[in-house]
C-alpha positions as YAML, in Angstrom:
chain: A
units: angstrom
residues:
- id: 1
  name: UNK
  ca: [99.00, 77.30, 121.00]
- id: 2
  name: UNK
  ca: [96.79, 79.14, 118.43]
- id: 3
  name: UNK
  ca: [95.89, 77.93, 115.45]
- id: 4
  name: UNK
  ca: [94.73, 80.48, 113.36]
- id: 5
  name: UNK
  ca: [93.62, 84.26, 113.37]
- id: 6
  name: UNK
  ca: [90.70, 85.48, 111.42]
- id: 7
  name: UNK
  ca: [92.08, 87.73, 108.38]
- id: 8
  name: UNK
  ca: [91.82, 91.66, 108.98]
- id: 9
  name: UNK
  ca: [89.05, 93.25, 107.40]
- id: 10
  name: UNK
  ca: [89.55, 96.70, 107.02]
- id: 11
  name: UNK
  ca: [86.08, 99.04, 107.25]
- id: 12
  name: UNK
  ca: [85.10, 100.04, 103.72]
- id: 13
  name: UNK
  ca: [84.78, 103.66, 104.62]
- id: 14
  name: UNK
  ca: [88.94, 103.56, 105.29]
- id: 15
  name: UNK
  ca: [89.59, 101.97, 102.08]
- id: 16
  name: UNK
  ca: [87.60, 104.77, 100.27]
- id: 17
  name: UNK
  ca: [89.16, 107.33, 102.17]
- id: 18
  name: UNK
  ca: [92.71, 105.87, 101.52]
- id: 19
  name: UNK
  ca: [91.85, 105.58, 97.81]
- id: 20
  name: UNK
  ca: [90.31, 109.14, 97.40]
- id: 21
  name: UNK
  ca: [93.17, 110.35, 98.91]
- id: 22
  name: UNK
  ca: [95.65, 108.36, 96.84]
- id: 23
  name: UNK
  ca: [93.80, 109.53, 94.05]
- id: 24
  name: UNK
  ca: [94.56, 113.03, 94.84]
- id: 25
  name: UNK
  ca: [98.21, 112.43, 95.30]
- id: 26
  name: UNK
  ca: [98.17, 110.87, 91.87]
- id: 27
  name: UNK
  ca: [96.02, 114.00, 90.31]
- id: 28
  name: UNK
  ca: [98.67, 116.37, 91.69]
- id: 29
  name: UNK
  ca: [101.76, 114.18, 90.62]
- id: 30
  name: UNK
  ca: [100.14, 114.56, 86.67]
- id: 31
  name: UNK
  ca: [99.10, 117.81, 86.63]
- id: 32
  name: UNK
  ca: [102.40, 119.18, 88.38]
- id: 33
  name: UNK
  ca: [104.45, 117.11, 85.46]
- id: 34
  name: UNK
  ca: [102.70, 119.48, 82.89]
- id: 35
  name: UNK
  ca: [102.49, 122.53, 84.84]
- id: 36
  name: UNK
  ca: [105.27, 122.73, 87.46]
- id: 37
  name: UNK
  ca: [107.97, 120.17, 87.06]
- id: 38
  name: UNK
  ca: [110.31, 122.28, 89.01]
- id: 39
  name: UNK
  ca: [108.21, 121.88, 91.98]
- id: 40
  name: UNK
  ca: [106.65, 118.37, 91.41]
- id: 41
  name: UNK
  ca: [110.17, 116.54, 90.89]
- id: 42
  name: UNK
  ca: [111.53, 117.56, 94.17]
- id: 43
  name: UNK
  ca: [108.26, 116.72, 95.97]
- id: 44
  name: UNK
  ca: [108.03, 113.16, 94.24]
- id: 45
  name: UNK
  ca: [111.52, 112.35, 95.51]
- id: 46
  name: UNK
  ca: [110.87, 113.28, 98.86]
- id: 47
  name: UNK
  ca: [107.68, 110.81, 98.63]
- id: 48
  name: UNK
  ca: [109.55, 108.55, 96.94]
- id: 49
  name: UNK
  ca: [112.88, 108.29, 99.25]
- id: 50
  name: UNK
  ca: [110.19, 108.29, 102.36]
- id: 51
  name: UNK
  ca: [108.35, 105.56, 101.01]
- id: 52
  name: UNK
  ca: [111.41, 103.56, 100.40]
- id: 53
  name: UNK
  ca: [112.73, 103.95, 103.92]
- id: 54
  name: UNK
  ca: [109.54, 102.68, 105.52]
- id: 55
  name: UNK
  ca: [109.58, 99.70, 103.30]
- id: 56
  name: UNK
  ca: [113.11, 98.87, 104.10]
- id: 57
  name: UNK
  ca: [112.71, 100.17, 107.57]
- id: 58
  name: UNK
  ca: [110.38, 97.42, 108.20]
- id: 59
  name: UNK
  ca: [112.31, 94.79, 106.60]
- id: 60
  name: UNK
  ca: [115.62, 95.84, 108.56]
- id: 61
  name: UNK
  ca: [113.04, 95.87, 111.74]
- id: 62
  name: UNK
  ca: [111.95, 92.15, 111.28]
- id: 63
  name: UNK
  ca: [115.70, 91.41, 110.51]
- id: 64
  name: UNK
  ca: [117.02, 92.61, 113.72]
- id: 65
  name: UNK
  ca: [114.13, 90.64, 115.75]
- id: 66
  name: UNK
  ca: [115.30, 87.11, 113.93]
- id: 67
  name: UNK
  ca: [118.90, 87.86, 114.80]
- id: 68
  name: UNK
  ca: [118.68, 88.75, 118.33]
- id: 69
  name: UNK
  ca: [116.44, 86.09, 119.00]
- id: 70
  name: UNK
  ca: [113.81, 88.69, 120.07]
- id: 71
  name: UNK
  ca: [110.40, 87.13, 121.81]
- id: 72
  name: UNK
  ca: [108.51, 90.25, 122.51]
- id: 73
  name: UNK
  ca: [107.87, 91.80, 119.34]
- id: 74
  name: UNK
  ca: [106.78, 88.28, 117.43]
- id: 75
  name: UNK
  ca: [102.84, 89.11, 117.99]
- id: 76
  name: UNK
  ca: [103.56, 92.08, 116.19]
- id: 77
  name: UNK
  ca: [105.85, 91.04, 113.60]
- id: 78
  name: UNK
  ca: [103.21, 90.80, 110.73]
- id: 79
  name: UNK
  ca: [102.91, 94.77, 110.77]
- id: 80
  name: UNK
  ca: [106.42, 95.25, 109.71]
- id: 81
  name: UNK
  ca: [106.29, 92.30, 107.15]
- id: 82
  name: UNK
  ca: [103.37, 93.84, 105.67]
- id: 83
  name: UNK
  ca: [104.72, 97.13, 105.62]
- id: 84
  name: UNK
  ca: [107.55, 95.35, 103.42]
- id: 85
  name: UNK
  ca: [105.01, 95.06, 100.80]
- id: 86
  name: UNK
  ca: [105.56, 98.98, 99.83]
- id: 87
  name: UNK
  ca: [108.71, 97.80, 98.47]
- id: 88
  name: UNK
  ca: [107.64, 97.28, 95.00]
- id: 89
  name: UNK
  ca: [105.35, 100.16, 94.84]
- id: 90
  name: UNK
  ca: [108.53, 102.32, 95.80]
- id: 91
  name: UNK
  ca: [110.46, 100.43, 93.13]
- id: 92
  name: UNK
  ca: [108.15, 101.72, 90.30]
- id: 93
  name: UNK
  ca: [108.74, 105.22, 91.81]
- id: 94
  name: UNK
  ca: [112.71, 104.50, 91.63]
- id: 95
  name: UNK
  ca: [111.65, 103.73, 87.97]
- id: 96
  name: UNK
  ca: [109.56, 106.91, 87.31]
- id: 97
  name: UNK
  ca: [112.66, 109.10, 88.91]
- id: 98
  name: UNK
  ca: [114.83, 108.09, 85.70]
- id: 99
  name: UNK
  ca: [112.59, 110.76, 84.13]
- id: 100
  name: UNK
  ca: [113.44, 113.50, 86.44]
- id: 101
  name: UNK
  ca: [117.22, 113.00, 86.65]
- id: 102
  name: UNK
  ca: [117.83, 116.15, 84.38]
- id: 103
  name: UNK
  ca: [115.50, 118.09, 86.53]
- id: 104
  name: UNK
  ca: [116.96, 117.36, 89.64]
- id: 105
  name: UNK
  ca: [120.51, 116.44, 89.21]
- id: 106
  name: UNK
  ca: [123.22, 118.69, 87.98]
- id: 107
  name: UNK
  ca: [125.75, 116.09, 87.29]
- id: 108
  name: UNK
  ca: [123.15, 114.72, 84.53]
- id: 109
  name: UNK
  ca: [123.86, 117.73, 82.23]
- id: 110
  name: UNK
  ca: [127.33, 116.73, 80.15]
- id: 111
  name: UNK
  ca: [127.61, 120.15, 79.34]
- id: 112
  name: UNK
  ca: [128.02, 121.24, 82.90]
- id: 113
  name: UNK
  ca: [130.23, 118.47, 83.88]
- id: 114
  name: UNK
  ca: [132.60, 119.00, 81.50]
- id: 115
  name: UNK
  ca: [133.23, 122.63, 82.54]
- id: 116
  name: UNK
  ca: [133.31, 121.40, 86.12]
- id: 117
  name: UNK
  ca: [136.76, 119.66, 87.40]
- id: 118
  name: UNK
  ca: [134.85, 118.51, 90.60]
- id: 119
  name: UNK
  ca: [132.10, 116.74, 88.65]
- id: 120
  name: UNK
  ca: [134.35, 115.29, 86.16]
- id: 121
  name: UNK
  ca: [136.23, 113.78, 88.73]
- id: 122
  name: UNK
  ca: [133.13, 112.26, 90.31]
- id: 123
  name: UNK
  ca: [131.40, 111.36, 86.86]
- id: 124
  name: UNK
  ca: [132.57, 107.62, 87.17]
- id: 125
  name: UNK
  ca: [129.87, 107.18, 89.99]
- id: 126
  name: UNK
  ca: [127.69, 110.04, 88.94]
- id: 127
  name: UNK
  ca: [126.44, 109.18, 85.72]
- id: 128
  name: UNK
  ca: [123.09, 108.27, 84.32]
- id: 129
  name: UNK
  ca: [123.54, 104.75, 83.14]
- id: 130
  name: UNK
  ca: [125.05, 103.56, 86.56]
- id: 131
  name: UNK
  ca: [122.86, 105.51, 88.34]
- id: 132
  name: UNK
  ca: [119.96, 103.63, 86.98]
- id: 133
  name: UNK
  ca: [121.66, 100.48, 87.28]
- id: 134
  name: UNK
  ca: [122.08, 101.03, 90.84]
- id: 135
  name: UNK
  ca: [118.71, 102.09, 91.49]
- id: 136
  name: UNK
  ca: [117.50, 98.86, 90.24]
- id: 137
  name: UNK
  ca: [119.78, 96.65, 91.82]
- id: 138
  name: UNK
  ca: [119.08, 98.26, 95.07]
- id: 139
  name: UNK
  ca: [115.27, 97.49, 94.98]
- id: 140
  name: UNK
  ca: [116.01, 94.04, 93.44]
- id: 141
  name: UNK
  ca: [117.83, 93.03, 96.37]
- id: 142
  name: UNK
  ca: [115.85, 94.47, 99.05]
- id: 143
  name: UNK
  ca: [112.79, 93.22, 97.79]
- id: 144
  name: UNK
  ca: [114.05, 89.40, 97.24]
- id: 145
  name: UNK
  ca: [115.52, 89.56, 100.65]
- id: 146
  name: UNK
  ca: [112.41, 90.83, 102.25]
- id: 147
  name: UNK
  ca: [110.13, 88.71, 100.17]
- id: 148
  name: UNK
  ca: [112.09, 85.54, 101.39]
- id: 149
  name: UNK
  ca: [112.21, 86.52, 104.96]
- id: 150
  name: UNK
  ca: [108.36, 86.98, 104.73]
- id: 151
  name: UNK
  ca: [107.47, 83.92, 102.82]
- id: 152
  name: UNK
  ca: [109.61, 81.71, 105.50]
- id: 153
  name: UNK
  ca: [107.39, 83.36, 108.38]
- id: 154
  name: UNK
  ca: [104.14, 82.92, 106.46]
- id: 155
  name: UNK
  ca: [105.20, 79.15, 105.90]
- id: 156
  name: UNK
  ca: [105.69, 78.60, 109.73]
- id: 157
  name: UNK
  ca: [102.01, 79.14, 110.21]
- id: 158
  name: UNK
  ca: [101.29, 75.84, 108.43]
- id: 159
  name: UNK
  ca: [103.46, 73.37, 110.60]
- id: 160
  name: UNK
  ca: [105.53, 75.39, 113.20]
- id: 161
  name: UNK
  ca: [108.66, 74.02, 111.97]
- id: 162
  name: UNK
  ca: [111.63, 75.77, 113.72]
- id: 163
  name: UNK
  ca: [113.46, 75.20, 110.55]
- id: 164
  name: UNK
  ca: [112.14, 78.50, 109.34]
- id: 165
  name: UNK
  ca: [113.00, 80.43, 112.01]
- id: 166
  name: UNK
  ca: [116.57, 79.35, 111.58]
- id: 167
  name: UNK
  ca: [116.48, 80.20, 107.91]
- id: 168
  name: UNK
  ca: [115.38, 83.74, 108.67]
- id: 169
  name: UNK
  ca: [117.95, 84.08, 111.28]
- id: 170
  name: UNK
  ca: [120.83, 83.53, 108.77]
- id: 171
  name: UNK
  ca: [118.86, 85.47, 105.78]
- id: 172
  name: UNK
  ca: [118.36, 88.42, 108.25]
- id: 173
  name: UNK
  ca: [122.37, 88.85, 108.74]
- id: 174
  name: UNK
  ca: [122.82, 89.14, 104.99]
- id: 175
  name: UNK
  ca: [119.66, 91.67, 105.02]
- id: 176
  name: UNK
  ca: [120.94, 93.99, 107.86]
- id: 177
  name: UNK
  ca: [124.47, 94.11, 106.64]
- id: 178
  name: UNK
  ca: [123.43, 94.41, 102.88]
- id: 179
  name: UNK
  ca: [120.38, 96.55, 103.50]
- id: 180
  name: UNK
  ca: [121.86, 99.01, 105.67]
- id: 181
  name: UNK
  ca: [124.98, 99.26, 103.19]
- id: 182
  name: UNK
  ca: [122.82, 99.73, 100.00]
- id: 183
  name: UNK
  ca: [120.52, 102.24, 101.93]
- id: 184
  name: UNK
  ca: [123.45, 104.38, 102.87]
- id: 185
  name: UNK
  ca: [124.52, 104.56, 99.05]
- id: 186
  name: UNK
  ca: [121.18, 105.08, 98.01]
- id: 187
  name: UNK
  ca: [121.13, 108.28, 100.08]
- id: 188
  name: UNK
  ca: [124.11, 109.48, 98.34]
- id: 189
  name: UNK
  ca: [122.88, 108.93, 94.79]
- id: 190
  name: UNK
  ca: [119.14, 110.47, 95.56]
- id: 191
  name: UNK
  ca: [119.84, 112.99, 97.89]
- id: 192
  name: UNK
  ca: [123.53, 113.86, 98.72]
- id: 193
  name: UNK
  ca: [124.19, 114.17, 95.00]
- id: 194
  name: UNK
  ca: [121.89, 116.59, 94.62]
- id: 195
  name: UNK
  ca: [124.39, 118.93, 95.63]
- id: 196
  name: UNK
  ca: [127.53, 117.06, 94.16]
- id: 197
  name: UNK
  ca: [130.17, 119.94, 94.92]
- id: 198
  name: UNK
  ca: [129.56, 118.62, 98.65]
- id: 199
  name: UNK
  ca: [129.91, 115.46, 100.99]
- id: 200
  name: UNK
  ca: [129.52, 114.02, 104.44]
- id: 201
  name: UNK
  ca: [130.63, 110.73, 106.00]
- id: 202
  name: UNK
  ca: [128.14, 110.35, 108.07]
- id: 203
  name: UNK
  ca: [125.01, 111.38, 105.60]
- id: 204
  name: UNK
  ca: [124.05, 107.67, 105.21]
- id: 205
  name: UNK
  ca: [123.94, 107.16, 108.78]
- id: 206
  name: UNK
  ca: [121.90, 110.61, 109.28]
- id: 207
  name: UNK
  ca: [118.88, 109.09, 106.84]
- id: 208
  name: UNK
  ca: [119.40, 105.61, 108.22]
- id: 209
  name: UNK
  ca: [118.15, 106.92, 111.93]
- id: 210
  name: UNK
  ca: [115.43, 109.24, 110.07]
- id: 211
  name: UNK
  ca: [114.49, 105.91, 108.36]
- id: 212
  name: UNK
  ca: [114.29, 103.59, 111.07]
- id: 213
  name: UNK
  ca: [112.41, 106.13, 113.56]
- id: 214
  name: UNK
  ca: [109.87, 106.96, 110.68]
- id: 215
  name: UNK
  ca: [109.52, 103.08, 110.34]
- id: 216
  name: UNK
  ca: [108.65, 102.69, 114.16]
- id: 217
  name: UNK
  ca: [106.21, 105.29, 114.04]
- id: 218
  name: UNK
  ca: [104.61, 103.98, 111.08]
- id: 219
  name: UNK
  ca: [104.01, 100.90, 113.09]
- id: 220
  name: UNK
  ca: [102.63, 102.44, 115.86]
- id: 221
  name: UNK
  ca: [100.07, 103.97, 113.65]
- id: 222
  name: UNK
  ca: [98.85, 100.52, 112.22]
- id: 223
  name: UNK
  ca: [98.92, 98.70, 115.43]
- id: 224
  name: UNK
  ca: [97.15, 101.84, 117.64]
- id: 225
  name: UNK
  ca: [94.55, 101.41, 114.33]
- id: 226
  name: UNK
  ca: [94.24, 97.75, 114.99]
- id: 227
  name: UNK
  ca: [93.84, 97.94, 118.43]
- id: 228
  name: UNK
  ca: [90.85, 100.42, 117.71]
- id: 229
  name: UNK
  ca: [89.08, 97.39, 115.55]
- id: 230
  name: UNK
  ca: [89.13, 95.00, 118.37]
- id: 231
  name: UNK
  ca: [92.75, 93.46, 118.25]
- id: 232
  name: UNK
  ca: [93.98, 94.72, 121.91]
- id: 233
  name: UNK
  ca: [94.32, 91.16, 122.82]
- id: 234
  name: UNK
  ca: [96.74, 90.45, 120.06]
- id: 235
  name: UNK
  ca: [98.69, 93.99, 120.13]
- id: 236
  name: UNK
  ca: [99.00, 94.54, 123.43]
- id: 237
  name: UNK
  ca: [99.94, 97.60, 126.00]
- id: 238
  name: UNK
  ca: [103.16, 95.86, 126.39]
- id: 239
  name: UNK
  ca: [104.28, 96.03, 122.96]
- id: 240
  name: UNK
  ca: [103.27, 99.47, 122.50]
- id: 241
  name: UNK
  ca: [105.43, 100.23, 125.48]
- id: 242
  name: UNK
  ca: [108.42, 98.64, 123.61]
- id: 243
  name: UNK
  ca: [107.93, 100.49, 120.58]
- id: 244
  name: UNK
  ca: [107.76, 103.88, 122.49]
- id: 245
  name: UNK
  ca: [111.07, 103.18, 124.01]
- id: 246
  name: UNK
  ca: [112.63, 102.49, 120.51]
- id: 247
  name: UNK
  ca: [111.08, 105.63, 119.01]
- id: 248
  name: UNK
  ca: [112.55, 107.82, 122.15]
- id: 249
  name: UNK
  ca: [115.76, 106.04, 122.11]
- id: 250
  name: UNK
  ca: [115.96, 106.39, 118.45]
- id: 251
  name: UNK
  ca: [115.16, 110.05, 118.04]
- id: 252
  name: UNK
  ca: [118.18, 110.64, 120.14]
- id: 253
  name: UNK
  ca: [120.22, 108.54, 117.65]
- id: 254
  name: UNK
  ca: [118.84, 110.66, 115.09]
- id: 255
  name: UNK
  ca: [119.79, 114.12, 116.84]
- id: 256
  name: UNK
  ca: [123.04, 112.53, 117.49]
- id: 257
  name: UNK
  ca: [123.71, 112.28, 114.16]
- id: 258
  name: UNK
  ca: [122.60, 115.32, 113.10]
- id: 259
  name: UNK
  ca: [124.90, 116.95, 115.22]
- id: 260
  name: UNK
  ca: [127.95, 114.86, 114.35]
- id: 261
  name: UNK
  ca: [127.20, 116.03, 110.83]
- id: 262
  name: UNK
  ca: [127.53, 119.89, 111.91]
- id: 263
  name: UNK
  ca: [130.43, 118.81, 113.98]
- id: 264
  name: UNK
  ca: [132.34, 117.29, 111.22]
- id: 265
  name: UNK
  ca: [131.62, 120.10, 109.02]
- id: 266
  name: UNK
  ca: [132.20, 122.81, 111.51]
- id: 267
  name: UNK
  ca: [135.76, 121.87, 112.63]
- id: 268
  name: UNK
  ca: [136.91, 120.84, 109.06]
- id: 269
  name: UNK
  ca: [135.91, 124.68, 107.83]
- id: 270
  name: UNK
  ca: [135.95, 123.69, 104.25]
- id: 271
  name: UNK
  ca: [133.92, 126.26, 102.20]
- id: 272
  name: UNK
  ca: [132.42, 123.33, 100.12]
- id: 273
  name: UNK
  ca: [131.16, 121.95, 103.04]
- id: 274
  name: UNK
  ca: [129.88, 124.76, 105.07]
- id: 275
  name: UNK
  ca: [127.78, 125.95, 102.51]
- id: 276
  name: UNK
  ca: [125.28, 123.47, 102.83]
- id: 277
  name: UNK
  ca: [124.21, 124.55, 106.10]
- id: 278
  name: UNK
  ca: [124.59, 128.15, 105.02]
- id: 279
  name: UNK
  ca: [121.10, 127.95, 103.18]
- id: 280
  name: UNK
  ca: [119.67, 125.70, 105.85]
- id: 281
  name: UNK
  ca: [120.33, 127.89, 108.92]
- id: 282
  name: UNK
  ca: [119.59, 131.42, 108.05]
- id: 283
  name: UNK
  ca: [117.04, 133.49, 106.09]
- id: 284
  name: UNK
  ca: [113.83, 131.44, 105.37]
- id: 285
  name: UNK
  ca: [115.19, 128.01, 105.85]
- id: 286
  name: UNK
  ca: [116.42, 128.80, 109.38]
- id: 287
  name: UNK
  ca: [113.17, 128.58, 111.31]
- id: 288
  name: UNK
  ca: [112.22, 125.39, 109.57]
- id: 289
  name: UNK
  ca: [115.74, 123.64, 110.50]
- id: 290
  name: UNK
  ca: [115.00, 125.02, 114.20]
- id: 291
  name: UNK
  ca: [111.27, 123.38, 113.66]
- id: 292
  name: UNK
  ca: [112.95, 119.97, 112.28]
- id: 293
  name: UNK
  ca: [114.76, 119.49, 115.87]
- id: 294
  name: UNK
  ca: [111.95, 120.20, 117.82]
- id: 295
  name: UNK
  ca: [109.62, 117.63, 115.70]
- id: 296
  name: UNK
  ca: [112.24, 114.82, 115.47]
- id: 297
  name: UNK
  ca: [113.43, 114.83, 118.80]
- id: 298
  name: UNK
  ca: [112.37, 117.51, 121.55]
- id: 299
  name: UNK
  ca: [108.89, 116.76, 121.16]
- id: 300
  name: UNK
  ca: [108.74, 113.18, 121.29]
- id: 301
  name: UNK
  ca: [111.19, 113.04, 123.92]
- id: 302
  name: UNK
  ca: [109.12, 114.97, 126.39]
- id: 303
  name: UNK
  ca: [105.98, 113.39, 125.68]
- id: 304
  name: UNK
  ca: [107.55, 109.77, 125.71]
- id: 305
  name: UNK
  ca: [109.51, 110.23, 128.46]
- id: 306
  name: UNK
  ca: [107.30, 109.11, 131.21]
- id: 307
  name: UNK
  ca: [105.98, 105.51, 131.39]
- id: 308
  name: UNK
  ca: [102.40, 106.19, 131.29]
- id: 309
  name: UNK
  ca: [102.58, 108.22, 128.09]
- id: 310
  name: UNK
  ca: [104.33, 105.00, 126.49]
- id: 311
  name: UNK
  ca: [101.23, 103.05, 127.23]
- id: 312
  name: UNK
  ca: [98.71, 105.21, 126.35]
- id: 313
  name: UNK
  ca: [96.98, 104.72, 122.80]
- id: 314
  name: UNK
  ca: [96.44, 108.24, 122.38]
- id: 315
  name: UNK
  ca: [99.64, 109.71, 123.50]
- id: 316
  name: UNK
  ca: [101.72, 107.15, 121.58]
- id: 317
  name: UNK
  ca: [99.98, 107.89, 118.44]
- id: 318
  name: UNK
  ca: [100.36, 111.87, 118.65]
- id: 319
  name: UNK
  ca: [103.96, 110.90, 119.23]
- id: 320
  name: UNK
  ca: [104.23, 109.01, 116.18]
- id: 321
  name: UNK
  ca: [102.19, 111.14, 113.57]
- id: 322
  name: UNK
  ca: [104.59, 114.13, 114.97]
- id: 323
  name: UNK
  ca: [107.58, 111.77, 113.97]
- id: 324
  name: UNK
  ca: [106.11, 111.23, 110.58]
- id: 325
  name: UNK
  ca: [105.59, 114.81, 109.68]
- id: 326
  name: UNK
  ca: [109.09, 115.52, 111.26]
- id: 327
  name: UNK
  ca: [110.97, 113.00, 109.03]
- id: 328
  name: UNK
  ca: [108.93, 114.75, 106.10]
- id: 329
  name: UNK
  ca: [110.16, 117.97, 107.08]
- id: 330
  name: UNK
  ca: [113.81, 116.35, 107.45]
- id: 331
  name: UNK
  ca: [113.80, 115.41, 103.98]
- id: 332
  name: UNK
  ca: [112.13, 118.76, 102.38]
- id: 333
  name: UNK
  ca: [115.31, 120.60, 104.12]
- id: 334
  name: UNK
  ca: [117.53, 118.21, 102.86]
- id: 335
  name: UNK
  ca: [116.15, 118.34, 99.23]
- id: 336
  name: UNK
  ca: [114.56, 121.71, 98.63]
- id: 337
  name: UNK
  ca: [117.42, 124.04, 99.20]
- id: 338
  name: UNK
  ca: [119.38, 122.46, 96.47]
- id: 339
  name: UNK
  ca: [116.67, 123.06, 94.26]
- id: 340
  name: UNK
  ca: [115.36, 126.65, 95.36]
- id: 341
  name: UNK
  ca: [118.20, 128.17, 97.14]
- id: 342
  name: UNK
  ca: [117.38, 130.69, 100.03]
- id: 343
  name: UNK
  ca: [113.32, 130.99, 99.69]
- id: 344
  name: UNK
  ca: [110.97, 127.89, 101.24]
- id: 345
  name: UNK
  ca: [108.02, 126.81, 98.66]
- id: 346
  name: UNK
  ca: [105.18, 125.15, 100.50]
- id: 347
  name: UNK
  ca: [101.67, 124.39, 98.60]
- id: 348
  name: UNK
  ca: [99.61, 121.91, 96.75]
- id: 349
  name: UNK
  ca: [102.63, 120.30, 95.48]
- id: 350
  name: UNK
  ca: [103.69, 119.58, 98.57]
- id: 351
  name: UNK
  ca: [100.73, 118.53, 100.40]
- id: 352
  name: UNK
  ca: [99.18, 116.50, 97.43]
- id: 353
  name: UNK
  ca: [102.10, 114.36, 96.95]
- id: 354
  name: UNK
  ca: [102.74, 113.66, 100.74]
- id: 355
  name: UNK
  ca: [99.53, 112.86, 101.47]
- id: 356
  name: UNK
  ca: [99.06, 110.98, 98.47]
- id: 357
  name: UNK
  ca: [101.98, 108.81, 99.42]
- id: 358
  name: UNK
  ca: [101.04, 108.36, 102.66]
- id: 359
  name: UNK
  ca: [97.47, 107.05, 101.67]
- id: 360
  name: UNK
  ca: [99.03, 104.49, 99.20]
- id: 361
  name: UNK
  ca: [101.33, 103.20, 102.09]
- id: 362
  name: UNK
  ca: [98.47, 102.37, 104.35]
- id: 363
  name: UNK
  ca: [96.04, 100.76, 101.96]
- id: 364
  name: UNK
  ca: [98.95, 98.67, 100.55]
- id: 365
  name: UNK
  ca: [99.78, 97.80, 104.31]
- id: 366
  name: UNK
  ca: [96.19, 96.86, 105.44]
- id: 367
  name: UNK
  ca: [95.74, 94.73, 102.27]
- id: 368
  name: UNK
  ca: [98.91, 93.08, 103.08]
- id: 369
  name: UNK
  ca: [97.54, 92.49, 106.83]
- id: 370
  name: UNK
  ca: [94.44, 90.99, 105.23]
- id: 371
  name: UNK
  ca: [96.27, 87.91, 103.32]
- id: 372
  name: UNK
  ca: [97.54, 86.13, 106.16]
- id: 373
  name: UNK
  ca: [97.36, 85.61, 109.78]
- id: 374
  name: UNK
  ca: [97.51, 88.75, 111.81]
- id: 375
  name: UNK
  ca: [99.84, 87.05, 114.21]
- id: 376
  name: UNK
  ca: [102.57, 84.09, 113.55]
- id: 377
  name: UNK
  ca: [100.55, 81.72, 115.25]
- id: 378
  name: UNK
  ca: [103.03, 78.83, 115.14]
- id: 379
  name: UNK
  ca: [106.44, 81.02, 116.04]
- id: 380
  name: UNK
  ca: [108.01, 79.24, 118.91]
- id: 381
  name: UNK
  ca: [108.58, 82.63, 120.55]
- id: 382
  name: UNK
  ca: [104.94, 83.34, 120.46]
- id: 383
  name: UNK
  ca: [104.50, 82.29, 124.04]
- id: 384
  name: UNK
  ca: [106.84, 85.11, 125.04]
- id: 385
  name: UNK
  ca: [105.17, 87.65, 123.07]
- id: 386
  name: UNK
  ca: [101.73, 86.48, 124.02]
- id: 387
  name: UNK
  ca: [102.25, 84.50, 126.97]
- id: 388
  name: UNK
  ca: [98.21, 84.06, 128.15]
- id: 389
  name: UNK
  ca: [97.07, 83.52, 124.85]
- id: 390
  name: UNK
  ca: [99.74, 81.25, 123.68]
- id: 391
  name: UNK
  ca: [98.69, 79.17, 126.79]
- id: 392
  name: UNK
  ca: [95.34, 79.25, 126.01]
...
């Protein structure tokens, strides 16, 4: 049994690059708030929702492993545990989003609501005080539950007591149920209410699939980087292979939900619902909608279908990067047409905020990975995840 693993030390050059890119993102945000609020707030919403999804998706991944008594993923569990450390930063973004409510959400203007029967009927849910309270409540729930699970996992490193595993199995049940349900509600609050006259019964599940596959992709990027630093004995080809299979599977789940939402809208044939896709499948947005499917499903599927590609650091990293870009595009298509109508816009405000957000994400994750053992050294299932190392 392993007693300890030396703490991760990220090269200083990598830290400097991430901090510089994070500073660029912050500068873009500050300048945009003074010069281009109509552009910066939608992009801030994309990055905020993206970061939130990565942190919550990692917590749900860990919870699923506990509930299913999975052994293969134990050695890589510290990676998603570290990703959950981004949730407090996303919570700060949620508080900042409050200042952009009037720029983003039609229902936040009382004069508009008073003249619209549909908005009036939804005002019990779509109103500023309740919106803010729900946003705070979501993050309190997510952060508390993820912290409890990670804390038990770390405590187990000291004595290997199986009680910590049992506690996390119980805690994970609550996390999966409450996490998925509240994330679907948050998707409705933060994204679907941008167009409050439209609704979809599968919108939350579509975002859930995108959230989870982007989390898997982010895990792959981090693990490939750690392997490059010399930790191939801890993060093995078998782990990459299993993550690659999950990415391929959930890319199918994403496209299934994407098609399902179209089908629901098509056979209902209600003008309020079909209008959502009129902007997104015609004109300037049509090519982006086609590219969305290519990046989030077709290319990753073709890349990851052969067994060998799922076991190749280079290929699986390329597939993961494509999925991360594809998830940004998916959110861009959900959010931007509600703000800018028929013409897509792309420039420094889009690039700067996304690059800055991803830099903050990786900086937080690497910092969290350096606080504890890189693998849960006393977890009872470690022998299944790293059989050779565990018996040494």
